[in-house]
N, C-alpha and C positions, 0 to 999 in steps of 0.2 A: 627017983624023984629029981635028981640032978639032971638026968637025961631029958625028962619032960621040960625042965626049966630051960635047958639049952635049945630044945626044939622050939619052944615058945619064943625064945630070944631070936632064933634064926628067922622065924616067921615074921617077927616084928621088923627085923633088919630088911628082909626082902620087901615087906610092905612099904617101909619108909623109902627104900630105893625106888620102887615103882612111883610112889607119890612125888619124889624129887624129880625123877625123869619126866613125869607128866607135867609138873609145874614148869620145868625148863622148856619143854616143847610148847606149852601153852603161851609162855612168855615170848618164845620165838615167833609163834603165829601172830600174837598181838603186835610184836615189834616189826613184823615183816613189811607192812605197808610203809612204815616210817623209813625203814632201811632200804627197801627194794622197789616198791610199787611206783612211786613217782619218779620218773626219769627227768633229770635236771633240764635237758634240752627241750623236753615237752613243756615243762613248767615255764621256761623262759619264752618259748614260742607263744604260749597262751597269754602271759603277761604283756608281751610286746604287742600282741593282737589287741588286747584290751586298751592299751595306751594309744593305739592308732585312732581311737574314736572318743568323742565326748559322751558323757553319760548324763542324760537329762532327767527331768522329773518323770516318775512313772505315771502311766495313764491307765489305771485299772479298769475304768468303765469300757474303754475301747477293747481291751483284751477279753474281758468277761463276757462280752457279746458272743465270742467264739469259744467260751468255756476255758479260757486260759488264765491262770493266775499271773499276776504281774509284779513279782519282786524284781529288784535290780540284781540279777544273779551274780554279776561280777563284783558286787560289794563284798562277797565272801572270799574273793581271791586275794591272797596275801603272799608275800615273799617267803615267809618262814613256815608255810603250811603245805600239806600234801595236796598237789593239784588234783589227785584222783578223788579227793573228798570235796572239791569245790562244787558249788551249785552249777548244774548243767553239764558237768564233765563226767564221762564214764571211761574207765581204763580197762585194758585187758588185764585180767587178774593175774596172769602169769608173767607177761612181758612188761607191764607198766606203761604200755603205749596208749595214748589217747585215741579211742576208737569212736566215741560219740561226743558231739558238742551241740548242746541245745541252749541257745541264747534267745529263744523266742520271747517277745515282750520284755526285753531288757533295757529299753529306753536308750539304745545306742544310736548315735548320730554321727554322720560323716561319710566320706568318700573312700571307696575301696581303691587301693593302690596296686599297681601291677606287681610290686615286690612285697605284697603283704606277707607278714610272718606266718599267716595261716598255712602257707605253702609248706612249712616245716612240719606240719602235723600229717606226715606221710601216710599214716595208717587209718585215718578217719574213714569210717564206713557210714556214719550218719552226721549230717550237718543241717541244723535247723536255725536259720537266722530270721525267721518270720516275725512280722509285727514289730519292726524297728523303723529306723529312718536312714537306712543306708542309701547312698547315692552313687552315681557313676555306672560304669559298665561292669559286667561280670568279667573279671580279669583271668589271666592264665593261672593266677594263684589258686583259684578254685578249680579251674578246668583241668589242672594237673593232679588233682587228688584222685588218682586212678582207682583207689579202693572203695570209693563212695558207692553205696547202694541206695542211699536216701538223701535227697537234696531238696530243702524247702527254703526258698527265698521270697515267699509270698508277702504281700502287704508291706512293701518298702517303696523306695523311689529309684530303683535301678532303671537305667535308660540306655539308649543306643541300641545297636544291633547285637544279637547273640552271635558270637564267633563260631565258625565251623568246628573249632577245636573242642566244643562241648561234646562232640561225638567221641572224644577220647575216654569219656567216663563210661566205659563199656559195661560196667557192672551195675549201673543204675537200674533200680526197679521202680523208683518213685522220684518224679521231677515235678515240682510245684513252683511256677513263676507267677501265679495269680496276683493281680492288683499291683502292677508296677507301671513303668513307662517305656518298656521295650518297644522298639519300632523296627521298621524295615521288613524284609521278608523272613519268614521262619526258615532257618537253615535246614537244608535237606539232611545234614549230618545228624539231626535229632533222630532221624529214622534208622540210624545205625545202632541205636541203643536197644538192642534186640531183646533185652530182659525186662524192658519197661512194662509195668502193669498199670501205672498211674501217670497221666500226663495232663497238666493243667496250665494253659497259656492264657487264661481268661483275664479280662480287664487290662489289656495292654493296647498297643497301637500298631500291631502287625498289620501288614496289608499284602495285597497280591494273592496269587493262588497258593493254596497250601500244598506242600510237597506230595506228589503222587505216590512216593515210595512209602507213605505211612502204612500201607497195607502189609509191610514186612514185620510190623510189631505184633506178632501173633499172640503174645501173652497179654496184650492190653485189655484191661477191664473198664478203665475210665479214660475218656478223651473229652476234654472241655476246652473249646476255643471261644467261649462266650465273650461278647463285647470287644471285638477287634474290628478290623476293616478288611478281612479276607474277602476276596471276590472270585468271580468265575463260578464254575460248577463244582459241586462236591466231588473230590477225587473218587474215582470208581473203586480204587483199591480198598477204600474203607469197608466195602462189602466183604472183604476177606477177614475182618476182625471179628471172628465168630465168638470170642469170649467177652466182647463188650457188654457191660450191663448199664453203663451211663454214656450217652453221647449227647453233648450239648454244643451245637453250632450256632446258637441264637445270637441276635444282635450283631450281624455282620452284613456283608453285601453279596452273599451267595445268590446266584440267579439261576434261571432255567426252571425246569420241572423238578419236583422232588424225585430223586432217582429210585427206581423200583428195587435196586439192590439193598436198600436199607431194610427191606422186608426180610432179607436173609439173616439179619442179626437177631436171631430168635431168643437170645438171652437178655435182650434189653429190658430194663425195668423203667428207665428214664430216657425220654427222647425230647430234646429241645431244639426246635427249628424256627422259633419266632423271631420277628424283626429282621427279615431278609427280603429278598425280591423274588421269591418263588412264585411261579404261575402254574396254571393248570389245575388238575384235580389230584387228590390224594391217591397214591397208587394202590391198586388192589392187593399188592403183596403185603401191605400193612396188616392184613388179616392173619399173617403168620406170627405176629409179635404177641404171642399169647401170654408172655410174662410181663408185658408192659403195664405199669401202674400209673404213670404220669406222661401225658402227651401234650406238648405245646407247639402249635403251628400258627399261633396268632400273629397279627401284624405282618401279613404278606399280601399277595395278590391272587390268592387261590380262588377258584371258582367252581361252579357246578352245584349240584344238589348236596344235601347232607351226605357225607361219605358213609354209606351203609356198611361198608367193610369193617368199620370200627365197632359195629355192634357185636362182632365176634370176640372182642377183647374184654371179656367179662371181668378181668381183674382190674380194669381201669378205676382209679379213684379220682383222677383229675383229667379233664378234657377241656382244652382251651382252643377255640376256633375263632376268637374275636378278631375284628378289624381285617376282614377279608372281603370277598365278593360272592360268598355262598348265597344261593337262592333256593326257592322251593319251600316246602313245609318241613317241619321237624317230624320224624317218623314216630308213631306211637310206640313201636317196639324198642325204642331207646330204653324202655323200662327193663330190658334184658341186662343192662349194665347195673346189676344189683349191688355193686360195691361203690358206685359213683357217689362221691362226696361233693365235688366242685365241678360245675358245668358252666362254661363261659362261651356263649355264642353271640356276644354283643357286637354291634357295629358291623353287621352284614346286611343282606337284603332278603332275609327269611320272610316268608309271607304266611298267610293263614291266620287262624285264631289263636288265642292264648293256649299253649300246650299244658293244660291242667294235669295231664297224665304224669308230668314230672313229679307231682306231689305224691305219687304212689311209690316212688323209690325211697325206701325207708332211710337209707344212709345219706340221702342228699341234704346238704346243709347250705350250699351256696348255689344260687341260680342268677345268672346274668344274661338277660336277653335285651337290654336297652340298645337303642339305636338300630332297630330293624324296621320292617314294614308290616308288622303284625297288626291286625285290625279286629273290628268287632267289639262286642262288650266283654268286659273282664269277667270270666267265669272260672272260679277256683275249684269247683267241684267239691268232693268230700275231702276235707282236710282233717287229718288225725289230730286229736286234741289231747295233750299239747303237741304241736308240731316241733320237729327238730330243726327247722329252717332258721339259719342265722342271718342270711343275706338274700334279699329279693330285689333285683334291679330290672325293672321292666319299663323304664321311662323312655321318652323319645321314640314312641311307636305311633300307631294311628288308632289307638283304642278310643272308644266313645262310651258314654253312658256313666252310670254311677260307680262309685267305689264299692266293691263287694263287701257286704257286712262280715263275711267270713274272714276278712283280713284280721279281725280282732282275735282270731284263734292263733295267730302267728306270734305267740307271746315271747318266744325266745329270740325274735329278730333283734339284731343290733344295727342292721342297715336296711333301709327301705327307700327305693326310688320308684315313684309312679308319676314322675314329671311328664308334662304335656299330655296328660289324660284329658280328653275333651269331655268333661262331665256334662256340659250343656244344661246346667241348672244348679240348684242349690246343693250344698254339701254339708253334711253333719260332721263337723270336725271332731266331735267327741268320740268318733269311732276309733281314733288313735289313742284314746286315754288308756286302753288296755295294754298298749305296747310299752310296758314300763322299762324294758331292757334296751330300748332304742338309744343308740349313740349317734346315729347319722340318719337324718330324715330329709328327703328331697321331694317336696310336693309342689314344685314350681309349675306355673303356667297350666292351671287346671281349668281355665275358661269357666269359672263359676262366678255367679253373682254374689255369693256369700262373702261377707267381709270377715276377715280373721282379726279378732282381738288378740294382739300379740302377747300381752301379759297373761291373759286368760289361757291362751293356747299353751304357753310355756309351763303353766302350772300342772299340766298333765304329766310332765316328765321330770325325773330326778337325775338322770345320767346323761342327758342329751349334750353332745359336744358339737355337732354340726347341724345347722338348720338352714334350709333353702326354701324360702317362700316367694321367690322372685316371680313377677308377672301375675300375682294375685292382688286382690284388694286387701290391704293390711291397715289396720288401725294401730298406730304406735304412739298414740297420744300419751302425755304424761299423766293424764287423769284416767284411771283404770277402775273397772268394777272389782278387781282383785285387791283385797286389803294388803296382802303380803307380797312383796316383790318376788320374782322368780328366784328359787333357791339354787338351781343348778348353775354351773359355770360354763357358759358357751365358749367354744374355742373358735368356731367359724360361723359367721352369720351373713347370709345372702338375702338382701331385701331390695334388689334392683327392680325398678319399674313397678312399684307397689302403690303409687299415688300418695306417698307419705309427704306431709307438708312441714313437719318439724323434726328436729333431731331427736331420735328415740332416747329418752332419758334413762331407761333401764340399762342401757349400754354402760352407763357410768359405773355400775356395780360389778361389771363382768371383768374381773381382774385376771381371768385366764384367756380373755379374748385375744386372738392373734390375727384373725382375718375378718375384715368388715367391708362389705360391699353395699352401699346405699345409693348407687348411681341411678340415673334415669328416673328421678323422682321430682317433686316440686318443693324441695326443702329450701327455705329462704333464710335470710338473716346471716348470722355469723357462725362459724365453726366453733363449738365450745372449747374452752381451754382445757377442761378436764380430759378431753379425748387423748391428748398427748402425754397424759400421766398414767395411762394404762400400761402396766409394766412390761408386757410381752407382746404388745401390738406390733405386727410387722407389715401388715398390708391394709391400706385404707383407700377406697375408691369413692370419691365424691363427685365424679364426673356427671355432667348433664343435669345440673340442678340450677337453682337461681340464687346461690349463695353469693354474698357480697364481700365477705372479709373473714379474718381469723381473729378470735380473741387471743391475746398474747399470753401464753402459759409462762408461769414463773420458772419452772425447770422441767423441760420436756424429757421424757425417758429416751434413751439412745437406741431403743430396740427397732425403730421403724426402718424398714427396708424399701417399701414401695408407697409412694404418695401420688395418687392420680386425682387431679382436680380440674381437668379440662372442661371447657364449655360451660362455665358459670359466668357470674357477673362480678368477679373479684376486681376490685379497683385499688388504686394507690400503688405503693411500691411493694415489691416482693418482700414478704415479712422476714425479718432477720432471724426469728426463732428457728427457721428451717435450717440455718447454719449449725444449730445445736443438735440436729438429728444425726449424730456422728456415724451411724451405720447405714445411712441412706444410700440405696443403690439406684433407684429410679425415681425421677421427679418429672411429672408431666403437669404443667400449668398452662397448656396451650389454650387458645381460643378464649381469652379473658380480656380484661381491660387494664392490666398492669402497666405502669409507666415507670419512668426513671431508668437507672442503669442496672445491669446485672450485679447483685451484691458482691463486693470483694470478699466478704466473710465466707462465701461459699468455698473458699480455699480450704476451710476446715474439712470439707468433704472430699478432698482431692484423692484420698486413698481408697474411697469406697464408691463414689458416684460413677455409675456406668452409663446411665441414660439421662440426658437433660433435654426436655422438650419445652421450649418457651415460645413456640410458634403462635402467630396471630395475636400479638399483644401490641402495646404502644411503647416498647422499650427503646431507649435511645443510648447514645454514647457508643463506645467501642466494645469489642469482644475482650474479655479479660485475658491476660497473657499467661499467667503462671499459676492458675488455680486448679487445674485439672490434670490428672495423671493417667487414669485408667478408663477414660470415657470410651464407650463402645459406640454410642450414638449421640450426636449433637445436632439439634434442629432449632434454629432461631429465625426461621423464615418469616416473612411478612411482619417485620418490625420497622424501626427507623434507625437501625444501627449504622454507624459511619466508621470512617477510618480504613485500616487495612486488616487483612487476615493476620492474626498473630503468628509469627514464625514458630512459636512454641508448639503449635499443632503438629509439627513434624516429629515431635517426640512422643506423640500419643500412639504408641505401637499397637494398642488394642482398638483403635478407631476403625469402625466399619461404615458408619453413615455420617456424612457432613452435609448439612443443608442450611444455606444462608440466603436462600432466594428472596427476592423482593425486599431488599434493604437499600442502603445508600453507600455500600462499601465501594471504595475507589482504590483499585489495586491492579497489579498485573497478574497474569496467569500463575497460579501457585504450583509450578512444576515441582517444587520441593516436597509436595505431598506424595510424590511417587515413592518416597522412602517408607511410606506406611505399608507394612506387609499385609494388612487385612482390609484396607479400604475397598469397599464394594459399591458405595453410592456417593456420588459427588454432585451436588446441585448448587450452581452459582447463578442461576437464572435471575434476570431482571435486577441487575446492579449496575455499577459503573466500572466494571472491569474493562481493561483496555490493553492494547498492544498485541504483539504476536503471541501464539501459544507454543512454547518451546517443546521440542520432542521430549516425551517423558514415558517412563515405563510404569504401567499400572497393571501388575500381574493379576490382581483379584477384582479389578473394577468391572462391575456389571451394568451400572447405570451412571451415565454422565450427562448432565444438562447444564450447558453454559450459554443457553440461548438468551437473546435480548440483552446483550452487553455491547461493548465497542471493540471487541477483538478484531484484529486485522492481520494482514499478511497472508502468506501461502502455507499450506500444509505439506510437509515433505512427503515424497512418494512412500517412504517406509514408516510413516507416522504411527500406524496401528500394529506394527509387527510384533511388539512385545506385550500386547493386551491379551494375555493368554486365557484369562477366564472367559472372555467372549468367543475365543477361538475353539475351546475344548471343554466347555462347561459340562460337568457330570462325568468327565473322563479322568479327573484327578482322583487318585486313590484316597486322598486325604479329605475328600468332599464330605461335608456334614450331611447327616440324615434329616436335618431340620427342614420342614417344608416352607416355613415363612421366616423372614428375618425378624429377629427380636429376642426377647428374654424369656422364651418358653411360654408358660401359661399366663403370666402376669402382664406382659407388655409386648406389643408387636409394632414394628416401625410402619409408618404410613407416609404417603407423599402424593402430590398431584403431578401428572405427567401428560404432555400432549401425545395423543395416540389416535391415529386415523382422523386427524383433523379436529379433534375435540379435546378439551381438558378432561382427563380421566383421573378420578381419585382412587388411588390404591390404598384402601383401608388396611390391607395387609400386603406386604411385598413378598411375592414368591421368590424363593432363593434362586429359581431358574429364570427369572425375568431379566431381560437385557434390553438396554436402550441407549442410543446416542443421539443427542439433540444439540446441534451447533447452529440452529436457526437464528435469524435476527441479528447477525453480526456483519462484519465487513470483510469476510474472508474472500480471497481471490485466487486465481490460478486454477489448476486442475484438481479435481477430486482425487485424493491419493489412491493408487491402485491397491494398496495394502488393505483398503476397506474390505476387500473380498476375503480376507483372512478371518473375519469375524463371523464364523459359520453359525454361531448360536444366536446372532443378533435378531431381535424381534421387531424393534422400532428404530428407524433411521430417519432423521429430519435434518436436512441441510438447507432448508428454504431461506429465502430472503437474505441472500448474501450476494457476492459478485463472482461466484465460481464460473469458470469459462472452460472452453475446450470440450472434448468429448467425455461423455459418461464412461467410466471404465467398464469393460466387459467383465471384469472380475466380480462385479456386483451379482453376476449370475451364480456365484458360489454361496450367496447368502440364503441357503436353502430353508432356513427357519423364519425368514423375514415375513412379517405380517403387515407392516406399514412403512411406506417409502414416500418421502416428500422432498423433492428437489426444486420446487416451484420458486419463481421470482429470482432467477439467477441469469447468467449469460451463457448458458450451455448451448453447444452447437452439435451438429452431427446427428446420428441416429440414436434412438432409444435402443440400448443393447438387446438384441434378439433373445439373449439368454434369459432375460427377465420373464419371458413368456413361459419358462419352465418352472417358475417358483410357485408351487401349488398352494402355499399358505398366504401369498401376497394378496390380502383382501382390500387394501387401500393403497392408492398411489396418486401422486399429484406431480405432473410435469409442466404445469401451466406457466405462462409468462417467461419463456426462454426463447431461444432461437433454434429449436430442434427441427430437424427435417428428416424425410425418409419414411420408410415403412414402419408403421406401428406394429410391434410384435403380436403374434397370435396368442392363443392360450385362453382358457376359460376365464382366468382372473381379469384379463384386460376387457373382456366382454361385460363384466359386471360394474365397470367404472362409470362415473358420470362424465358427460361430454366436457364439462368444465375442467376436468383433470388435464385436458390437452389444449385448452384454449390459448390463443396468442402464440402459437407456434406455426407460422405460415406455411412451412414446408412439410408438415406431417400428412400422411395419407395411408390408405390401406383399408382392408375389409373390416378389421376390428374397429377402426375409427368410424367408418360408415355405419356400422351396427349401433354403436353407442350414441351416435349423434343423429340418427335418422328421424327422431321425433322432434328435432329442433327445426322450426320452419322459417325463422327469420333469415333474410338473405345474408345479413352480416355474419350470422353464425355459420352458414355454409361457406361463404366466401373465404373465411380466414383459413380454411383447411385445404383449398383448391391449389393445385399446381398451376403455373402460368398457362400451359397448354390447355388444360381443362377449362380454365377461365375463358380463353379466346373462343373455344368451341361453344361454350354455353352462351357467350355474348352473341355469336352469329345466330344460334338457334332462337334466342329470345327476340332478335331483330326480325327474323322471318315470321315468327309467331305474331309479333305485333303488326307487321305489314298485312298478314292474312286477316287478322282481326279487323283492321281498318278498311281493307279493300271492299269487302261485301257491303257493309252499310254505306260506304261512300258512293258506290254505283247506284244503290237504291235511292239514296237521298238526292243525287243529281237528276235522275229520271223524273222523280216526283217534282222537283223544283222547276225543271224545264217545262213540264206539262202545265204548271200553274202560270208561268210567264206567257206562254203561247196562247193559252185559252183566255186569260182574263186581262192581260195587258194592263196592269195597274199603273196608276199615274206616276208613282214614285220611280217606276222603272222607265217609263216612256220619257220623263223629263228629268233626267239625272243631273243635268248641269245647272238647274235652278237652286241647288243646295250650296251652302257655303263650304269653304275649304275644309274646315274642321270636320263637318259632317261627311264629306267625301272621304277623308282619311279614315274616319271611324268605320264607314261602310266597307272600305277596302280591307281594312284590318280584320273585320268580322269574317269576310269571305276569303 
């Protein structure tokens, strides 16, 4: 028994020993991170890095868009805690070295320093700093982290060039620089990162050709260069990236034909080529891309028929061909794309009738065919009920006839555009009452006699956010047959050109309204004060009505960005409540009857106002000096402004357009405006400017009109040397893709310019338009030879000055010139023969000079009027004879003869006159002699019986 007791006792002792050892080991494990894992130098480096930046307020909405939570991760970092337990920090479990740092969406603000303490985290393999507010360049502090495999700097404000040393990160597999402000050329050293599988340089400012060595990154599966300014042709080596599944080159300046080698990338599922300058047809090799699900080639200059090779890509779910030059009909066998969900062929030149066969693709939910040349009646064919279609855009075609009744079956539609359908008769608008899901409806310009009762029509819909009824007959009276006002809250309302005579009262209740266009109507009276109290209204277009004033609101909402009120009958002073619209970006009150001075209180808008157009009013006083800061466009032409141009204009670094024409401004030439880096249009026409125009550098200037002032003096030979925008327009890598000058969709600049001898209104100014008008001044001396450097110049007028000497032969370099006027000067010598080679020169005027010599040949000279050469006595040549051959008056011929030709012609005319008089003279003399001899009249036989006066008269007669 004692033996059993001792055995039991031993077992207990052994068990207790095991338990003790286990507990000790467990405590060691628990204590290990505290004692061993966080290395002090790593903790110090992290805290120092945190202290290099400010920590702002979190912006959770911004990050949640991308599925990222947005705590301020560094809030958990403290001196007395283990850095390996800090938010966003991951350590090596054995060594305690920091290997991963994720500070995405941590509200960090500041500039990276070249000696940033992050360089001390030598063993980092993952660094994610995305969605913060870091600034400056990527420094060597990051580029020396040689163990990095994952680097994400996206959605910050990094700038400058990427250094070649980024190629030192040889272990990188993931590099994301999306959405920053990097510029310059992409360094070729990126192509040394041979392990890369993901490369995203999108949304930056890179330009130039992309490195051709990109083809060496054989592991690459994603390459995105979206929204930069890369140019030239796509590097052929991209065709070697056989593992690519995503290739996005969209929104750049790539040109040429789409290369066929892209068809070798058989693993592609996404291909984005939109918004470039590609031409030609889609290559047949695209038929090999049988894994492709999304293809974007829109917004290029592609041509030809619908690319049938795409019909092989049966996996396509999205096909976007919009805004190209495709022609022909859409093929019925497009129905073979049985997985197609989104088809966009808008803004091309497709012809034929409506392709109703598209409705037989069961997966198709979006159809966009607007802006083509489709014609005939709308026939939808058999539509499955209910249809799965969400969007149908077929507006801006040439369809005629009624709206098909089967449109009522498209009950899931949230967007419908049938604008510009030529209905040619009445329309039953109740057909839309079945489309209860509509959010966006455009039925503008239907050419129908039916009047739309706006309140009644709106009662059909409960969810409508956008409505466009422009160009129809709309009744928007405040007396309606509908007892209850519309219940939905419209966000955008287009009622332009609807014959409306009074302000639509129902707008007053639309508290979600942001966009209101009631232009081109017959609305009279005053703009109601309640309009400015709509809380989120940002755009109002009142242009082209007969409004006379504004009711003064008590407290306008500050949300308004665009106020367009041109071409009304507004009178009095500019209303001061406008100064309270603290977010105002664009103000256009041109073509009205406002008087008084420009309100000083507009200084309240100095940090927001970008466009101010007060043209064609009766404003007086001077231009305000210190009330604007970020103006892009200032047009105060055709008023009664006096004084000088305020020198504060030289601080408007964003100014692109300055137009002060037809005022009474008395000043010297504003050479100090050459400090404005973005100035593109300068119009000083018809004022009292005077004195010489000093040599100035206008690197971005495209249009300058200083005509009809009192400028004088000579222009230096090198005057135009530094006007680089007119010398190489379109060759600058930083050139904008915008077609017209202005603020996008909502406002575009306009002006009046003399072109080809007539005043031409540019309702929209093409960004490639160039003109120089120095006419109607007192310039003298020779025309500067440097004028020939302006190779992109379209219009040149130097008329009505005192220029002398020879026209420079360098004018022959103006290969884009369309209009040339040097009339009413004192020019001598020949018209440069080189002008005969200018194939675009449609208008020219050399009249009223002292030019001599041979008029150049060339087809363009043969199309001119004779008056273009008048009052130049020494001009001659076959071109001149051709254009003046129908002018019969001697004066018109004489003014172009050389002295030798004139003498020969005078001799010829004398002999012709003698011959004409000789024959009749002989005949008359013989007849008269016969009468005298035969009849012997008394007056002849007794001549001396007449008085002296009679004798003199008789002798004078004979």
